[in-house]
N, C-alpha and C positions, 0 to 999 in steps of 0.2 A: 568064248574061250577056244573053238577050234580055229576059227580064223585067225586069232592072235597066235596060236602055235605055228602057223604056217608063216608067219614072219619070222625071218632067221634072227637069231639071238643079237646079232650086229645091227641089223635094224631098230630093233628094240632099245638098244642101248643109245643109237643115236637119237632116238625119239626123246628119250630120258634126259640125253646131255643137251637137247635142243630146248627142251621145256625147262629145265633148270636154268639155261642160260638167258632166255628170254624172261622169265620170273626174276631172275637178278637183275637185268636190265629195266623190269618194272619197278624195282624197288630203288634204283639208281637214279632214275630220271624223275624229276619231280611232277607232283600233279599238274596234268593239263599241258605239259610242255612237249607232248607228240603232237605234229601238225594235225591241226583239225580236231583234237580230241575234244575241246570243248564242245563242238557242234555234234560230234557221234554221240558223247556222253548224255547230251541234253535230248536227242532225238530216242536213245535206248531210255532215259529215265521217263520222259513222257509217255512212251509206249508202255512201259511198266506199270506206272502210276493210274494211268486212265484206260487202258486197254484198246486204245485205238490209237490210228496215226497222226501225227502233227498235222494241224490244219495248214501250214505253210502261208498263212495270212500275214498281215503287217505287225503282228504283236511281236513282243519280247522273243528271242531265239531261247534263252535260258530262264529256268525257274529260279525264283527270288533265292531259294537255298545254293543253287549253283552260281549265281551272281555275288552273293555275299563271300563264298568261298573265294573266287577268284579276285574279288577286291581286297581280302585279306592276306591272300597269297601274292599280293601286287602283281599279279599275273599281266597287266597291261603295261606295266613298268618294265618287265622283266623282258618280253618277247620282243625281238628287234633290238634288244639292247644288250650286248655281250658284256657289258661292265656291270649290269645289274644282277643281283644274286637272289631276290627274293627274300623268303623268310631265315633268318640267320641266328637271331637271339631267342631266348625263353621268353622275353616279354612279348614280342611278336607272335609268338605259337600261342600265348595266352590269350591274346587279343582274338587270335584266329578262333580258338576254341569256344571263349567266351562268346562270339558272335554266332557260332553255330548252334550252342546250347539253347538259344532263344527259338529255335526250331523254325527258321523261315520255311516258307511253303516249298515243297519238292514238285508241285504241281505248277508247270508253266504254261505259257500261252502256245507254245508249237509253233512259234515265228518261221518263216523261211529261213533256211541255212544253206552251206555248203554240202550237208548231209539229207536234208529232208525231202532233196529229188531223188534219192536212191530207193531201192526196194528195202522191205522190212525184215528180209530173213535174219540178217547179222542182229539186228536191234532186238528182235524177238529173243535170239539167244541170249544175248547179254542180260536180258530181263531176269533169265533165271539166276545167275550170279546176284544180281541187284537185290532180288528177293532173300536168297540164300545167306546173304551177309548176316553174321551175327548183330551188327548194329545197323542202325538207319543213320548214321551219320555219314555224310556224302563221302570224305576221304577213305572211310573203310570200304563202303560199296565200290568206290573207283578201284582200290585196291583187288578186291575180288573179281570185279569185272575185268581187271587187266590180266588175272591168270587165266581167262578164258581165251584171250588174244594169244596169250603165252602157249596155250594148249593147240590152238589152230597152228601157230607157227610151227610146233612140235609135230602136228601132222603133216604139214607142207615138207618138212624134212624126210619124214618117213616115205611119203610118196616119190620124192626125189629118190632115196635110196632104193625103193621098188621099182623105179623108172630105170635107173642105172643096172640093176638087177637083171631085168628083163632084156635090157640093151646089150650086157657084158656077162652072158652067164657062167662063163669061164674064168672071169677075174674078180673074185670076191674083194679083193682088196679094192678095188675101183668103187665099189658100191658104198663103201664106208667113207673112203676120201672125198667122193663128189658130196655125199650127205652133209659131212661135216664142215666142209668148206662153205657150204650153204648156212648151216646151223651159226656159225661163228661170223658170217657176214654182218659187219657193225650195221649198217642202213636197215637192211632187213630186220636186224633185231631191234633196232630204235623203235620202227613202227609196231613191231610186235609187243614194245614195252607198253603200249597204250591201247585205249578203247579208240580202235581205229578199222573202219570196215572193211580195208584193203586186206587185212588178214584171212577173211574167209574168201576173198577173190583169188588170194595167191594160193590157198589151198585148193580151191575147186580148178585152178588153172592146172597145177600139179597133179592132181588127181585124174584129168582129162589127157593129159600126155601120158601118163602111164597107163590107163585102161585102153587108150588108143593103141599103144605100142603092144601091150599084152594082147590085144585081139587081133592084130596084124600077125604077131609071132605064132599064135595058137588057134586063131580062127574064130569067127562068131558064132557065140553060143548065146541061149535064151539068157543064162545069168549075166553074161558080158553085156548082153545088148540091154537088159535091164539097169545094169550099173552105169553103162554109158549115158541113159535117159536121165538118171538121177543126179548123175554130176552135171549134165547141161542145165536141168533144172535148178540145181543148188547154184552153179555159176551166175545164172541169169538173174536169180532172186537174191543173191548176194550184191553184185554191183553191176550196173547196166555197161559198164566197160566189157563184160563179159561177151556181150553182143557182138563185139568185135573180132573175137575169136571164132565166132561161129561159121564164116565160110570156110575157113581151113578146116575146122571140125567136121561139117556137111562134106567137104571134099574126101577126107579121110572115110567117114561113112560110106561113100558111095565105092570108094577103093576097096573097103571090107566086104561090102554087098558083093562087089564084081568078084572077088576072090572066093566067096562062098557060094558063088554058081555052080561049081561042079557038083557041089553036094545036093543040089536042087534048086532050081529059080524060085519055086513057091516058099521053101524053107528060108532062103536069102530075103525075100521080099518080106516075110513075117518077122524075121529077125530085125530089119530095119523099121518096120513099122511099128514093133515094139519099142525100139529106142527112141523113135519120134513121138509116139503116144506118152510113153512115162514122162518125157520132157515136156510136151506140149500142154498136158492137162494142167499142172501147177502154174505154169508160166502163161497158158490161156487165161486161166481164171483170173489171174494178176492184171492181164492186159484189158480183160472184159472190165473189171472194176475200174480201171484208170479212164477207159472210155465212158463208161457210166457216168463217174464222177465229172469228166470233163464237160458231157453234155450238158450236166446240171449246174454247170458253173462252180462245181465245188473244187477241193484239192484232188492232186493226182498222187498216187502212192508210189512215187519213183519217176514222175514227169516223162512217161512215155509218150503223151500226147504231143509234147514239145520237144520230142528229142531231135526231130528233123530240122527244127526251125533256124534259119540262118540269119536272121534279123538281130540286130543289135539295139542298144536303148536309142530313142531319136528317130527309130525307123531304119537307119543304116544297115546296109545288107552286105554280108560277105560274099563276094563274088569266089566262083570255081577257080580261076586263075590265081586269086590270093591265096586259096587254101593250099593248092598245088605247091605255088612257091614258097610257102611258109613250110610246108610240111617237108620238101626237098631239102630245105636249108637246115631243117631240125638234125639232119642226119648226114648230109651230103654237103660238099662245099658249094657255096653260090655260083651258077652260070651267068655268064657274060650279059645274055638277052634278058634275063629277070629284071622286072621293073622295079623291085623292092628289095630293100636290104634288112632283114628282121634281127640280125645279131651283127653286134661287133667282132665277136670271135667266131671260133669253130664249136659249136654245140657238141659234136661227137667227143671231144675231150672236157670242155669246160662243164657241160651239163650232164652228160651220161656216164663218162668215165669218172670224172671228179667226184659227181653226186654219188657213183655206187661207192667209191672208196669213202665217202663220208663228208655230208653236209647235214647237219644235226640240229637239233631244235625246231625251231619255226624257221629252219633255214638260216640261223643267224650266227652259227660258230660252226669252225672246220678245223682240220689240221693245218699244220704249218705248210707253206708251199713245196718244200722240198720233198714231203711225203709224196703228193701228186705228180712230181717231176719223177721220182723214183719209181713209183707205180705205172707210169706211162713206158718206162723201159721194160719193166718185167712184164707187162700185159703183151708189150711186141715179142719179147723173147718166149713167152707161153704161146702165142700165136702162131710163131716160127716152127714150135715143137709140134703143136698139134696139127699143123699143115703137114709136117714129115710124118706124123702118124696116119693120117688120112691117106697119103701116097703109099704107106707101107700096108695100109690095111685095106686097100683098095678092092681087093677081091671078096673081103668078107663084108664091106661096106655096101657094094654094089645090090644085093637084095634088099637092102633098107633104105634105098633112096627113095621108091614111091612114098612110103609113110612120112620121111623127113621132107620131101617135096611138101606134102601137106601140112606140117610143122613149120615151113618157111612161109606158106599162105597165113598160118595163124599168127605168124611174128609181123607179117607186113599189114595184117588187118589190124593188130593192136597199133603199130606205128601210124597208120593212116587215121586211127580213131584218137589218139594223142595229138596230131596235128589238126585234125577237124576241130576239136574241142580248144585246143591251144591257141589258134588263130583268134577265134571268137572272144577267149579271154583275156588275150593280150590285148585286142583292140578296144575292149570295154572297159577293162579293169587293171591289168598290167601283166607282168612274167608269170609263165603259166609252168614252165616245164621243170620237172623233177625227176630224178632217177628212178624212184621209186614206181612210177608208170610203167616201167618195163620189168617190174618183177613177176608178174605173170609168167615170164620166160626163164625162171630160175632153173627150171629142168634143163635148158640147153646150155645154160651156164654152167651147170655141174657137167654136163657132157664135154664141154669146152677145158674144163680144168682136168677132166679124167683124161681127155686126147692129148693134152700136154705132157702130163705124166707119161704116157704110152710113148710119145715122141722120144723120151730117152733111152728107148730101146728095153728090150725085155728084162735084161739084168738090172738096170737101174729104175724101171718104171715104179715100182712100189715104193722104192726108197725116194724117189722125188715126190710122189704123192704123200707120202708121210711128211715130208717137208713143208709140202704146200699146206697140209693141215695145221702143223705148227704156226706156219707163217700165219695162217687165218687168225688162229688163236691169239697171237701176239697182236695183230690187228685189231680183233675185237677187244681185247686187253687194253690197247693203246686208246681205243675210242671211248671205253669205260673210264679211264682215267682222264682223258680230255673232258668228259661230260661231268664227273665230279669236280673238277677244276673250274668248269664253267658255272656250277649252281652252287658251288659249296666252298670253292677257293677262297 
């Protein structure tokens, strides 16, 4: 309770708004229509039912119970086919309920899926609402598990609020503006609507940004050192993508240690050792279990043993030049000397911007084309305002450049990891790129929005910030209406 009282009332309100909004999304989006929710639910269900990790063998990915639910929900006919609606009639609903009342087994075979190569922390947490559900019926359990994702999304919004509070202590309006713009971001909310491991990754990343900035501003102390270590451990055990953030985080820790040297070298080293130790113990145990399982020929809990494998099926190998060219083209225009062309358009607009504005479902429906065109002009205008704010505030920004340089390394590491995984997936399976992969950087997105509002000048900054929040709310409402039309229209 003491810690809660330290959070400003506006932060608690932002948390509540974000939770309610994400929970509403969880009601609007039909079961299993969030990307990869089928696999994430199957992982959590296997862990909850058996108390062990999925064996990742050649067996079925889903339990018989989940398979029956997917079939009766017409899941396989709906995804990828925006003209299909799923269950709409009372007869179809009765058929679903009748099939589930036969109590098909909730214990699956734990076959390999897109989720089973990830660490177990998120799925262990999801086991809690799975068993707290008042009914053992799968759709009821899914609804309760979705509430945990909504709670994690609200925590992410609160972490963004606290990050902005640390960054701009003299501008309380900016804390609320940045947090609410994130809270109403429709792609973020769509992921928060489902059982999806990315939700814990987003929370851990936002907490890392906040705690690193707080420590930079206030100094390295034992409680902050412990908190940083715990956040790093949660991030790595949430999703292996967090490993891509570690170079930037490590650079930030070195910076924090260097700034702590005037208080004593021994003290600074002790603080850094505490952070590393708190992070290393749970992550080390997790890694050791992976190595032992790998040497015994068994499944690995998160696939660390093969995390650096560059081979594809059939013995094909992805070369370093291929990886670099693909990664460059993901974010920047193709250069004349590059041998391969991986995209017909410009992913900065088509994938990252348009995807952030809204590509929903299993990427099978989206806004009308004019929305993306209008958003492009708006983003350009906001970028100009943000640049003007940076120029105007350059004296205040200069002391923060070292820590933001570390944040830039975090961003580059994430972009590089997306490229590394993306080229391998594209060459073996198909298109990989999704805007949500950049959402560990939501704190920086909030900074961009707040800077754009500040660019309007001191007199109009808060008014423009309020207008951007209203626009974000309208954007989210439009997305919800589109979703209702897609599945129920």
